[in-house]
TIKEDREN-229824 format. One line per 10 residues: their letters; for each residue y, x, z of N, C-alpha, C, CB. Coordinates in Angstrom, 3 decimals. Glycine has a CB too. Example, Ala and Ser with C-alpha at 12.3 -4.5 7.8 and 13.67 -1.06 7.14 Angstrom:
2
as) -5.690,13.190,7.800,-4.500,12.300,7.800,-3.300,13.200,7.800,-4.473,11.308,9.046; -2.250,12.850,7.080,-1.060,13.670,7.140,0.030,12.900,7.870,-0.598,14.084,5.725
//
This chain:
256
mstsftdrrl) 118.760,135.601,87.602,117.802,134.735,87.617,116.330,135.473,87.879,117.914,133.979,86.331; 116.118,134.980,89.295,115.077,136.436,89.739,113.515,135.734,89.417,115.239,137.043,91.916; 112.729,136.858,89.285,111.208,136.810,88.810,110.250,135.587,89.281,110.509,138.126,89.343; 110.818,135.665,90.743,110.482,134.691,91.412,110.556,133.338,91.251,110.869,134.867,92.186; 111.419,133.302,90.975,112.129,131.772,90.481,111.735,131.733,89.185,113.890,131.573,90.532; 111.755,132.214,88.487,111.261,131.887,87.034,109.682,131.698,87.232,111.637,133.199,85.855; 109.388,132.281,87.946,107.858,132.247,87.732,107.433,130.581,88.853,106.989,134.182,88.481; 107.905,130.430,89.659,108.120,129.321,90.296,108.236,127.981,89.024,109.498,129.618,91.254; 109.573,128.080,88.531,110.153,127.077,87.558,108.905,126.845,86.390,111.708,127.735,86.829; 108.305,128.024,86.047,107.185,127.866,85.155,105.556,127.342,85.417,107.132,129.077,84.699
aavavalall) 105.754,127.567,86.950,104.884,126.912,87.462,104.475,125.740,87.531,104.935,127.086,88.152; 106.015,125.077,87.903,106.379,123.576,87.964,106.181,123.013,86.591,107.912,123.310,88.448; 106.698,124.025,85.925,106.430,122.797,83.964,105.042,122.874,83.956,107.123,123.641,81.849; 104.033,123.522,84.346,102.627,123.469,83.914,101.793,122.722,84.330,102.078,124.393,84.031; 102.346,122.425,85.729,101.831,121.334,86.588,102.137,119.832,86.136,102.413,121.544,87.965; 103.142,120.105,85.692,103.834,118.605,85.516,103.566,118.605,83.871,105.810,118.444,86.073; 103.243,119.330,83.121,102.422,118.935,82.062,101.023,118.344,82.092,102.341,119.908,81.405; 100.471,119.132,83.291,99.032,118.634,83.661,99.237,117.261,84.314,98.211,119.684,84.728; 100.019,117.225,84.887,100.103,115.866,85.530,100.768,114.118,84.422,101.324,116.342,86.938; 101.472,114.743,83.557,102.015,113.818,83.049,100.981,113.255,81.594,103.500,114.364,82.812
agcatkpagd) 100.099,114.565,81.286,99.121,114.046,80.119,97.930,113.066,80.193,98.521,115.133,79.613; 97.700,112.498,79.363,96.623,111.305,79.382,95.966,111.616,78.054,97.286,109.618,79.459; 94.897,110.713,78.277,94.023,110.713,77.202,93.577,108.750,77.448,92.538,112.180,77.458; 93.543,108.633,75.539,93.311,107.358,75.411,91.728,106.945,75.597,93.865,107.001,74.118; 91.297,107.293,77.279,89.673,106.639,77.612,89.700,105.816,78.221,88.663,107.294,78.261; 89.084,104.655,77.821,88.267,103.322,78.737,87.632,103.607,79.757,87.201,102.557,78.077; 88.039,103.145,81.401,87.390,103.513,82.330,86.087,102.638,82.069,88.144,103.392,83.609; 85.222,102.466,83.130,84.095,101.539,83.263,84.772,100.329,84.103,82.729,102.270,84.044; 84.609,99.068,83.825,84.923,97.622,84.365,85.036,98.182,85.781,83.672,96.275,84.103; 85.852,97.509,86.393,86.444,97.619,88.084,86.182,96.270,88.601,88.284,97.976,88.317
tdlgldpgag) 85.139,95.964,89.494,84.761,95.294,90.401,85.153,94.898,91.619,84.068,95.604,90.498; 85.499,93.950,91.976,85.768,93.748,93.830,84.505,93.422,94.300,86.899,92.371,94.429; 83.619,94.374,94.955,82.798,94.139,95.849,83.070,93.493,97.197,82.338,95.141,95.973; 83.936,93.654,97.572,83.996,93.298,98.941,83.180,94.013,100.113,83.658,92.017,98.942; 83.599,94.357,101.593,82.904,94.686,102.505,83.482,93.888,103.770,82.863,96.124,102.551; 82.239,93.243,104.848,82.935,93.410,105.476,83.154,94.472,106.488,82.922,92.600,105.696; 84.310,94.407,107.332,84.479,95.672,108.157,83.289,95.888,109.009,85.744,95.619,109.063; 82.665,94.904,109.667,81.736,94.923,110.585,82.301,95.207,111.935,80.765,95.813,110.217; 81.386,95.260,113.097,82.063,95.378,114.598,81.910,96.642,114.984,81.452,94.474,115.751; 82.533,97.081,116.064,82.632,98.207,116.621,84.267,98.960,116.695,81.609,98.965,115.869
gpsryaeere) 84.269,98.844,118.075,86.037,99.312,117.877,86.219,100.770,117.166,86.917,99.501,119.600; 87.671,100.504,116.720,88.203,102.075,116.078,87.980,103.254,117.320,90.205,102.028,115.612; 88.424,104.838,117.281,88.342,105.837,118.295,89.849,105.228,118.776,88.120,107.648,117.762; 89.703,106.440,119.926,91.405,106.490,120.689,92.570,106.995,119.985,91.496,107.462,121.971; 91.820,107.715,118.983,92.928,108.114,117.407,93.371,106.977,116.854,92.144,108.906,115.974; 92.669,105.907,116.638,93.306,104.892,115.903,94.360,104.891,115.209,93.508,104.122,116.483; 95.150,104.609,116.413,96.768,104.608,115.477,97.355,105.499,115.392,97.856,103.886,115.832; 97.102,106.765,115.447,97.927,107.797,114.691,96.962,107.688,112.968,97.833,109.695,115.722; 95.548,107.376,113.187,95.093,107.791,112.089,95.877,106.714,110.918,93.440,107.797,112.194; 96.200,105.734,111.632,96.617,104.161,111.064,97.869,104.420,110.153,97.097,102.935,112.443
gaaaaesdae) 98.917,105.122,111.255,100.404,105.789,110.957,100.189,107.149,110.139,101.284,106.177,112.491; 99.098,107.743,109.958,98.956,108.846,108.697,99.845,110.205,109.961,100.205,108.189,106.613; 99.375,110.164,110.705,99.694,110.936,112.029,100.061,112.597,111.818,98.298,110.799,113.039; 98.774,112.351,111.119,98.506,114.042,110.563,99.754,114.403,110.074,97.315,114.327,109.226; 99.447,116.059,110.296,100.868,116.917,109.194,100.471,116.576,107.631,100.890,119.139,109.329; 101.077,116.687,106.953,101.459,116.681,105.757,100.139,117.995,105.239,103.308,117.003,105.646; 99.255,117.449,104.116,98.452,118.749,104.170,98.932,119.770,103.296,97.043,118.540,103.832; 98.655,120.818,103.656,99.039,122.120,103.018,97.794,123.228,102.298,99.797,122.884,104.237; 96.842,122.288,101.448,95.769,122.541,100.741,96.297,123.663,99.749,95.191,121.239,100.095; 95.968,124.300,99.102,96.523,125.158,98.325,96.090,124.422,97.053,96.103,126.650,98.550
hvppvphdpa) 94.951,124.205,96.990,94.576,123.931,95.581,95.317,122.338,95.044,92.741,123.912,95.538; 95.724,122.331,94.154,96.193,121.192,93.094,95.450,120.854,92.139,97.284,121.448,92.422; 94.985,119.468,92.187,93.795,118.770,91.548,94.257,118.516,90.037,93.389,117.292,92.365; 94.205,119.419,89.034,94.366,119.664,87.726,93.913,118.056,86.905,93.358,121.095,87.340; 94.591,117.609,86.026,94.436,116.155,85.569,93.854,116.715,83.921,96.209,115.033,85.656; 92.395,116.187,83.733,91.971,116.583,82.174,92.649,115.945,81.264,90.574,116.311,81.782; 93.188,116.146,80.088,93.416,115.523,79.082,93.228,115.742,77.701,94.276,115.344,79.219; 93.540,115.402,76.765,93.269,115.901,75.841,94.180,116.599,75.703,92.957,115.294,75.015; 94.141,118.009,74.908,95.244,119.226,74.913,96.447,118.378,73.783,94.422,121.106,74.128; 96.111,118.018,72.633,96.920,117.162,71.985,98.349,116.442,72.409,96.124,116.326,71.761
vaavaqqaip) 98.141,116.036,73.935,99.261,115.452,74.349,99.898,116.367,74.709,99.208,114.545,75.204; 99.575,118.115,75.041,100.280,118.446,75.940,101.838,118.337,75.409,99.792,119.728,76.393; 102.285,118.853,73.746,102.901,118.635,73.320,104.145,117.084,73.309,102.195,119.045,72.686; 103.275,116.347,73.632,103.927,115.036,73.883,104.622,115.028,75.620,102.596,113.737,73.615; 103.692,115.510,76.304,104.281,116.132,77.793,105.374,116.719,78.041,103.605,117.030,78.311; 105.580,117.629,77.060,106.809,118.783,77.182,107.730,117.931,76.554,106.648,120.414,76.361; 107.836,116.952,75.818,109.111,116.559,74.892,109.552,115.572,76.600,108.672,115.363,72.810; 108.556,115.347,77.517,108.761,113.921,78.408,109.202,114.583,79.202,107.635,112.887,78.930; 109.154,115.735,79.771,109.353,116.664,80.876,111.017,116.710,81.763,109.017,118.135,80.127; 111.890,116.799,80.909,113.071,116.681,81.459,113.250,115.061,82.479,114.095,116.846,80.117
eyaralqsmr) 113.108,114.190,81.201,113.425,112.899,81.474,112.279,112.692,82.884,113.195,111.835,79.966; 111.201,112.784,83.145,110.370,112.909,83.599,110.690,113.397,85.601,109.742,113.771,82.514; 111.299,114.995,85.434,111.733,115.323,86.219,113.130,114.684,86.449,111.560,116.435,86.112; 113.878,113.952,86.125,114.738,113.616,86.828,114.496,111.940,87.680,115.877,113.804,85.879; 113.344,111.624,86.759,113.023,110.517,87.535,112.471,110.761,88.882,112.160,109.760,86.846; 111.530,111.514,88.953,110.910,112.039,90.241,111.985,112.131,90.940,110.121,113.348,90.231; 113.286,113.038,90.720,114.479,112.975,91.345,114.939,112.287,92.068,115.132,112.977,90.850; 114.851,110.723,91.462,115.098,109.574,91.850,114.501,109.141,92.925,114.941,108.866,91.028; 113.117,109.280,92.246,112.075,108.837,93.544,112.008,109.553,94.491,110.734,108.723,93.317; 112.363,111.026,94.734,112.280,111.669,96.170,113.367,110.995,97.078,112.549,113.353,96.120
ageldkalvm) 114.559,110.446,96.236,115.562,110.382,96.684,116.231,109.068,97.531,116.080,110.737,95.738; 114.611,108.234,97.198,114.627,107.358,97.648,115.392,105.997,96.603,115.114,107.806,98.847; 115.385,106.173,95.243,116.394,105.677,94.573,115.068,104.897,93.706,117.630,106.846,93.819; 114.477,103.956,94.231,113.068,103.542,93.719,113.362,102.781,92.626,112.145,102.734,94.716; 114.022,101.545,92.769,114.349,100.521,91.397,114.834,101.405,90.336,115.611,99.276,91.650; 116.092,102.650,91.226,116.324,103.397,89.917,115.404,104.402,88.896,117.274,104.118,90.261; 114.606,104.702,89.948,113.013,105.582,88.852,112.518,104.874,88.839,111.916,106.769,89.149; 112.019,103.481,88.893,111.282,103.070,88.315,110.977,102.291,87.068,111.066,102.823,88.923; 112.556,102.038,86.734,113.266,101.919,85.438,112.718,102.961,84.403,114.824,102.129,85.654; 113.281,104.331,85.134,113.444,105.524,84.255,111.972,105.709,84.406,114.531,106.840,84.715
fqsissrypq) 110.632,105.572,84.910,109.288,105.769,84.471,108.966,104.904,83.464,108.361,105.642,85.480; 109.351,103.624,83.896,108.869,102.250,82.308,109.543,103.098,81.518,109.648,100.166,82.134; 110.416,103.407,80.792,111.284,103.889,79.467,110.690,105.086,79.252,112.962,104.083,79.604; 109.855,105.648,79.686,109.367,106.900,79.728,108.205,106.309,79.114,109.285,107.727,81.100; 107.623,105.738,80.110,106.204,104.944,79.467,105.995,103.923,78.095,105.762,103.987,80.592; 107.237,103.524,77.771,107.086,103.144,76.862,107.130,103.703,75.028,107.678,102.441,77.298; 107.734,104.923,75.440,107.798,106.161,74.643,107.172,106.613,74.378,108.191,106.919,74.800; 106.642,107.156,75.497,104.636,108.054,75.595,104.042,107.086,76.456,104.324,110.059,76.628; 103.282,106.603,75.249,102.282,105.870,76.064,101.217,106.748,76.220,101.806,104.563,75.476; 100.914,107.717,75.627,100.147,108.821,75.457,99.883,109.152,76.948,100.847,109.963,74.576
lsgpvvnqgi) 100.823,109.074,78.065,101.134,109.887,79.592,100.884,108.688,80.358,102.876,110.636,79.947; 99.894,109.374,81.335,99.231,108.672,82.480,100.296,108.741,83.531,97.804,109.352,82.971; 100.756,110.236,83.544,101.803,110.413,84.894,102.741,109.136,85.181,102.924,111.768,84.630; 103.470,108.657,84.160,104.757,107.991,84.039,104.259,106.533,85.172,105.215,107.586,82.070; 103.088,106.744,84.745,102.581,105.361,84.762,102.093,105.137,86.261,101.350,105.136,83.634; 101.466,105.957,86.687,101.110,106.066,88.111,101.771,106.420,89.163,100.323,106.703,88.237; 103.430,106.767,88.507,104.656,106.795,89.171,104.766,105.778,89.645,105.695,107.065,88.564; 105.064,104.416,88.575,104.849,103.177,88.537,104.463,102.360,89.423,104.279,103.034,87.859; 103.120,102.622,90.074,102.244,102.291,90.921,102.349,102.690,92.046,101.276,102.512,90.610; 102.894,103.820,92.310,103.366,104.091,93.556,104.754,103.683,94.073,103.261,105.331,93.653
iyqrqkkydd) 105.444,103.780,93.385,106.526,102.503,93.522,106.736,101.330,94.186,106.626,102.011,92.657; 105.501,100.517,93.763,104.948,99.076,93.901,104.485,99.155,94.899,104.040,98.499,93.026; 103.852,100.222,95.133,103.218,100.605,96.985,103.858,100.675,97.434,102.536,101.641,97.625; 105.290,101.724,97.712,106.109,101.594,98.753,106.894,100.526,98.541,106.813,102.676,99.009; 106.808,99.518,97.819,107.765,98.641,97.952,106.981,97.345,98.942,108.326,98.230,96.368; 105.490,97.568,99.007,104.625,96.590,99.289,104.702,95.539,98.213,104.880,96.072,100.604; 104.550,96.016,96.848,104.040,95.056,96.047,102.822,95.486,95.212,105.077,94.597,95.234; 101.870,95.029,96.168,100.763,95.671,95.829,99.751,95.139,94.658,100.138,95.769,96.991; 100.494,93.631,94.387,99.330,93.048,93.241,100.063,93.774,91.786,99.252,90.848,93.134; 101.383,94.601,91.951,102.112,94.911,90.709,101.525,96.416,90.355,103.868,94.847,90.939
aekalrqale) 101.524,96.855,91.915,100.829,98.861,91.973,99.678,98.556,91.407,100.405,99.898,93.780; 98.968,97.694,91.530,97.397,98.051,91.183,96.851,97.428,89.616,96.347,97.267,92.517; 98.145,96.534,89.334,98.139,96.376,87.903,98.505,97.836,86.995,99.238,95.189,87.611; 99.461,98.065,87.632,100.498,99.396,86.966,98.884,100.632,87.364,102.748,99.871,88.370; 98.465,100.829,88.237,97.176,102.088,88.373,96.052,101.657,87.644,96.551,102.401,89.992; 95.918,100.412,87.237,95.045,100.266,86.490,95.037,100.714,84.832,94.891,99.100,86.734; 96.249,100.431,84.717,96.693,100.437,82.974,96.708,102.171,83.095,98.699,99.457,82.365; 96.992,103.132,84.340,97.632,104.288,84.535,95.600,104.878,83.752,98.499,104.686,86.657; 94.955,104.131,84.734,93.376,104.407,84.173,93.031,104.235,82.892,92.403,103.590,84.761; 93.457,103.359,82.398,93.210,103.404,81.265,93.825,104.017,80.233,93.114,102.544,81.076
vnagnpyahn) 95.049,104.642,80.802,95.563,105.539,79.699,94.381,106.893,79.906,97.473,106.014,79.985; 93.957,106.826,81.030,93.455,108.590,81.390,92.463,108.487,82.776,95.153,109.846,81.895; 91.387,107.842,82.539,90.250,107.532,83.429,90.089,108.550,84.228,89.018,107.252,82.800; 90.034,109.860,83.834,90.445,111.215,84.566,91.225,111.801,85.682,90.886,111.735,83.903; 92.425,110.998,85.534,93.531,111.408,86.538,93.258,110.809,87.978,95.003,110.877,86.008; 92.781,112.031,88.424,92.424,111.949,89.992,93.286,111.597,91.171,92.019,113.126,90.360; 94.070,111.476,90.553,96.208,110.421,91.403,95.812,109.111,91.185,98.419,110.607,90.128; 95.732,108.549,89.728,95.397,107.403,89.729,94.644,106.684,90.859,94.859,107.360,88.757; 93.215,107.569,90.418,92.322,106.850,91.143,92.746,106.973,92.716,90.875,107.373,90.819; 93.349,107.835,93.404,93.437,108.202,94.930,94.752,107.143,94.969,93.726,110.151,95.441
algltlrekg) 95.987,106.555,94.483,96.538,106.023,94.639,96.103,104.542,94.508,97.263,106.525,94.188; 94.933,103.911,93.583,94.889,102.960,93.380,93.849,102.723,94.476,94.792,102.699,92.102; 92.845,103.346,95.293,92.380,103.090,96.816,93.210,102.914,97.377,91.740,103.930,97.549; 94.091,103.695,97.858,95.195,103.226,98.589,95.494,101.362,98.745,96.411,103.995,97.804; 95.982,101.272,97.361,96.705,99.848,96.934,95.390,98.855,97.299,97.276,99.750,94.985; 94.134,98.978,96.952,93.125,98.545,97.144,92.647,98.385,98.827,92.404,99.320,96.317; 93.288,99.266,99.755,92.451,98.773,100.980,93.778,98.401,101.820,91.281,100.050,101.784; 95.083,98.223,100.892,96.035,97.360,101.725,96.046,95.758,100.798,97.814,98.255,101.817; 95.252,95.683,99.998,94.673,94.307,99.857,93.353,93.922,100.431,94.566,94.037,98.537; 92.463,94.475,101.074,91.446,94.225,101.765,90.391,94.347,100.873,91.520,93.063,102.415
kfadarkhye) 90.412,95.376,99.944,89.516,95.305,99.044,88.379,97.064,99.013,90.547,94.893,97.584; 88.016,96.875,100.257,87.519,98.300,100.684,86.824,98.786,99.967,86.896,98.467,101.751; 85.551,97.911,99.887,84.321,98.479,98.681,84.660,99.226,97.679,83.632,97.442,97.891; 85.906,98.324,96.834,86.652,99.219,95.598,87.092,100.125,95.783,87.588,98.841,94.960; 87.824,100.264,97.122,88.684,101.160,97.316,88.484,102.490,97.470,89.211,100.850,98.114; 86.837,102.323,98.237,85.955,103.590,98.455,85.432,103.978,97.241,84.792,103.409,99.422; 85.369,103.324,96.120,85.094,104.053,94.573,86.055,104.379,94.028,84.480,103.338,93.529; 86.770,104.421,93.993,88.308,104.905,93.504,88.460,106.196,94.276,89.684,103.746,93.922; 88.463,106.332,95.566,88.529,107.207,96.355,87.330,108.405,95.968,88.467,106.520,97.670; 86.357,108.014,95.984,85.073,109.120,95.690,85.026,109.103,94.340,83.495,108.756,96.296
aaialdpkya) 85.762,108.168,93.454,85.891,108.948,91.837,86.951,109.956,91.632,86.249,107.863,90.623; 88.104,109.670,92.566,89.337,110.816,92.914,88.723,112.775,92.977,90.015,110.237,94.896; 87.368,111.574,93.930,86.711,113.475,94.711,85.716,113.824,93.935,85.856,113.616,96.544; 84.968,112.997,92.992,84.086,113.611,92.244,84.895,114.153,90.661,82.817,112.501,92.108; 85.795,114.064,90.693,86.780,114.247,89.682,87.232,115.996,90.203,88.180,112.839,89.782; 87.389,116.113,91.369,87.823,117.101,91.981,87.756,117.156,93.390,88.898,117.253,91.620; 86.495,117.891,93.589,85.802,118.315,95.380,86.995,118.630,96.134,84.620,119.933,95.567; 88.243,119.305,95.490,88.919,120.114,96.501,90.267,119.086,96.884,89.361,121.772,95.827; 90.661,117.760,96.434,91.320,116.846,96.357,91.779,116.430,97.748,90.686,115.996,95.645; 92.461,117.300,98.658,92.132,116.687,100.074,93.000,115.600,100.827,92.104,117.787,100.989
rahfnlgvla) 93.911,114.976,99.823,94.407,113.441,100.034,93.426,112.532,99.832,95.510,112.998,99.122; 92.294,112.670,99.021,91.639,111.497,98.841,90.537,111.713,100.086,91.035,111.304,97.229; 90.091,112.832,100.360,89.141,112.754,101.457,89.681,112.669,102.873,88.299,113.885,101.386; 90.751,112.870,103.016,91.473,112.424,103.919,91.695,110.773,103.769,92.672,113.244,103.876; 91.848,110.302,102.686,92.229,108.477,102.464,90.819,107.688,102.715,92.839,107.992,100.526; 89.889,108.901,102.464,88.629,108.015,102.550,88.082,108.014,103.997,87.463,108.548,101.535; 88.137,108.917,104.437,88.119,108.898,105.729,88.719,108.405,106.727,88.144,109.618,105.935; 89.781,107.779,106.663,90.896,106.556,107.026,89.921,105.363,106.970,92.350,106.337,105.792; 89.477,105.561,105.247,89.207,104.003,105.172,87.662,103.889,105.865,89.255,103.357,103.370; 86.994,104.913,105.628,85.495,104.772,106.108,85.716,104.716,107.976,84.387,106.417,105.438
elymqdmsla) 86.442,104.976,108.619,86.435,104.618,110.079,86.712,103.430,110.448,87.216,105.293,110.771; 88.474,103.017,110.144,89.217,102.282,110.235,88.996,100.680,110.014,89.937,102.814,109.617; 87.991,100.864,108.664,88.022,99.800,107.717,86.817,98.943,107.610,88.286,100.326,106.474; 86.179,100.370,107.474,84.402,99.831,107.154,83.818,100.568,108.299,83.486,100.420,105.407; 84.302,101.004,109.316,83.283,101.447,110.550,82.499,102.438,110.083,82.293,100.321,111.117; 82.115,103.252,109.291,81.593,104.060,108.656,81.419,105.312,109.217,82.118,104.077,107.691; 81.449,105.452,110.635,81.568,106.564,110.968,81.390,108.148,110.770,81.296,106.319,111.490; 79.815,108.013,110.179,79.117,109.104,109.258,79.837,109.538,107.947,77.730,108.569,108.808; 80.434,109.070,107.491,81.484,108.742,105.752,82.510,109.455,106.639,82.078,106.587,104.917; 83.248,109.144,107.834,84.830,108.852,107.842,84.322,110.708,108.761,85.838,106.833,108.975
lshfrayqal) 83.799,111.235,109.584,83.551,112.877,110.085,83.247,113.225,108.479,81.937,113.301,111.479; 82.557,113.043,107.462,82.399,114.004,106.798,83.514,114.473,105.520,81.172,113.746,106.443; 84.196,113.097,105.751,85.615,113.513,104.877,86.482,113.870,105.705,86.335,112.430,104.019; 86.597,113.597,106.711,87.728,114.517,107.642,87.390,115.806,107.961,88.026,113.948,109.030; 85.718,116.698,108.050,85.772,118.006,107.697,86.256,118.427,106.358,84.608,118.463,107.866; 85.813,117.850,105.363,86.153,117.991,104.031,87.454,118.194,103.681,85.772,117.021,103.397; 88.561,117.633,104.338,89.834,117.565,104.400,90.596,118.954,105.298,90.058,116.137,105.009; 89.852,118.899,106.252,90.234,120.165,106.963,89.822,121.742,106.844,89.931,119.888,108.086; 88.844,121.357,105.942,88.347,122.369,105.370,89.302,123.211,104.273,87.182,121.854,104.832; 89.951,122.431,103.640,90.478,122.472,102.686,91.922,123.007,103.051,90.304,121.291,102.078
qrqqdqtvan) 92.391,122.961,104.327,93.761,123.027,105.020,94.041,124.985,104.922,93.594,122.196,107.022; 95.240,124.940,104.809,95.135,126.645,104.588,95.737,126.922,106.708,96.892,127.516,102.700; 95.975,126.506,107.164,95.668,126.213,108.720,95.487,125.232,109.269,96.388,126.511,109.451; 94.443,125.062,110.466,93.739,123.907,111.103,94.707,122.985,111.109,93.156,124.111,112.492; 94.745,121.464,111.230,95.629,120.717,111.482,94.873,120.151,112.437,96.207,119.996,110.488; 95.522,120.375,113.560,95.027,120.179,115.189,95.471,118.513,115.477,96.055,121.472,116.490; 95.817,118.017,114.686,95.672,116.225,115.055,93.804,115.754,114.179,97.615,114.987,113.828; 94.059,116.377,113.002,92.638,115.769,112.638,91.788,116.465,112.934,92.332,115.474,111.393; 91.895,117.558,114.009,91.049,118.390,114.455,90.433,117.566,115.610,91.676,119.717,114.789; 91.273,116.895,116.305,91.272,115.868,117.609,90.324,114.985,116.851,92.909,115.042,118.194
wiadlerrvp) 90.270,114.258,116.013,89.947,112.970,115.264,88.689,113.695,115.044,90.925,112.354,113.878; 88.224,114.791,114.541,86.815,115.296,114.305,85.699,115.544,115.486,86.999,116.572,113.659; 86.694,115.645,116.257,86.104,115.855,117.757,85.402,114.429,118.219,87.452,116.289,118.935; 86.579,113.728,118.016,86.362,112.164,118.324,85.246,111.774,117.645,87.531,111.200,117.898; 85.111,111.763,116.625,84.101,111.165,115.806,82.736,112.053,115.996,84.622,111.107,114.240; 82.963,113.045,116.297,81.618,113.841,116.414,80.459,113.401,118.019,82.255,115.711,116.495; 81.755,112.854,118.758,81.165,112.058,120.080,80.550,110.847,120.023,82.120,111.767,120.993; 80.850,110.525,119.095,80.150,109.025,118.194,79.332,109.107,117.407,80.926,108.239,117.358; 78.932,109.992,116.429,78.040,110.071,115.488,76.798,110.397,116.429,78.426,111.111,114.333; 75.637,109.842,115.984,74.448,110.559,116.236,74.278,111.511,115.854,73.566,110.163,115.998
datptsgsva) 73.557,112.606,116.188,72.797,113.859,115.663,74.003,114.577,115.086,71.511,113.558,114.477; 75.265,114.601,115.074,76.483,115.207,114.555,76.651,116.678,115.210,77.761,114.239,114.892; 76.386,117.889,114.371,76.723,119.317,115.020,78.772,119.456,115.256,75.952,120.783,113.583; 78.674,119.590,116.538,80.221,120.196,116.555,80.658,120.906,115.608,80.522,121.014,117.563; 82.163,120.676,115.388,82.503,121.841,114.682,82.752,122.773,115.574,83.549,121.719,113.815; 82.836,124.056,115.135,83.157,125.264,115.807,84.021,126.240,114.588,81.632,125.988,116.422; 84.396,127.065,115.496,85.535,128.190,114.541,86.411,127.815,113.884,85.069,128.981,113.531; 87.068,128.503,113.349,88.130,127.904,112.349,87.380,128.093,110.786,89.797,128.866,112.480; 88.342,127.404,110.183,87.932,127.186,108.599,88.825,127.707,107.745,87.805,125.752,108.150; 87.871,128.387,106.657,88.417,129.202,106.161,89.126,128.474,104.751,87.463,130.303,106.072
tpvdaapasa) 89.792,129.050,103.907,90.609,128.524,103.128,89.248,128.978,101.599,92.483,129.326,103.312; 89.551,128.186,100.683,88.916,128.145,99.544,89.308,129.419,98.965,89.202,126.958,98.747; 88.395,130.360,98.418,88.337,131.467,98.098,89.066,131.705,96.474,86.907,131.775,98.315; 89.099,130.239,95.562,89.521,130.159,94.698,90.850,129.025,94.648,88.474,130.069,94.018; 90.957,129.080,95.730,92.292,127.441,95.542,93.741,128.101,94.561,93.276,126.757,97.862; 93.892,126.906,94.101,94.998,127.238,93.233,96.724,127.720,93.906,95.067,125.859,92.353; 97.684,127.580,93.369,98.941,127.870,93.714,99.383,126.666,94.509,99.792,128.192,92.523; 100.071,126.703,95.724,100.533,125.288,96.445,101.741,124.621,95.011,101.604,125.737,98.446; 101.645,123.435,95.473,102.734,122.890,94.444,103.211,121.170,95.183,101.828,122.754,92.519; 104.646,121.198,94.930,104.850,119.693,95.524,104.583,119.025,94.503,106.236,119.228,96.100
aeqeln) 103.894,119.126,93.874,103.938,118.110,92.327,102.554,117.054,93.615,102.996,119.320,89.905; 101.638,117.755,94.107,100.464,116.282,94.774,101.289,115.690,95.410,99.037,116.522,95.923; 101.977,116.171,96.300,103.081,115.000,97.209,103.747,113.901,96.141,104.659,115.970,98.050; 103.995,114.046,95.149,104.863,113.249,94.675,103.878,111.895,93.955,105.849,114.165,93.652; 102.634,112.537,94.058,102.456,111.538,93.350,100.689,110.924,94.519,102.377,112.151,91.352; 101.222,111.165,95.615,100.433,110.596,96.566,100.709,109.323,97.676,100.172,111.625,97.182
//
């Protein structure tokens, strides 16, 4: 076995431990504030944005999941089954993966990761009520899980609860300002659903700044918004990668 393969395997185990683990921290009460999307037409790139036409994020930073260190030993026990469930999920075997994640959760209730994935599966199946219930349960296990907040934001957006969706995207970003996909999702919400062009521009810029290579599609969106936002300063030059970025991992894609 090569050293590089071993290093990658150890890194994957470390990430899996972080994403699996959770603590029994009760989040603040969730309230659907609602929000009228308001008037104003979307940009000429709106259809692309709605379809997530931007390239997959190549941000190097992987948001960590704060958790009680005592839970790490429990997560270690769950990793083999968790990995098999992720494999089924990746293969599109959603019903099978869902049963596996539910089984893990029933035996390891301290872990938020398996519950987050249940919510994501329900989301992919367009069962948004079930997705919301699962993701709120994940946040009851670990209110500091940024992936749970981001996924819940997506679910709430699909349910038309735009203000509540914004709250959870912002919670994910507050937990980790380098969480690229949360910035992207908040940008989409701000422009297409809330008609807040300044907010959208801010978060698309933040997303772009976290990419290793500039995403040209998002660059087009940013340029379009800069023409529509009063007093916006045009973006110029390439964007540098954060110097303290963590190694890339496929784990984030599994949870978004």
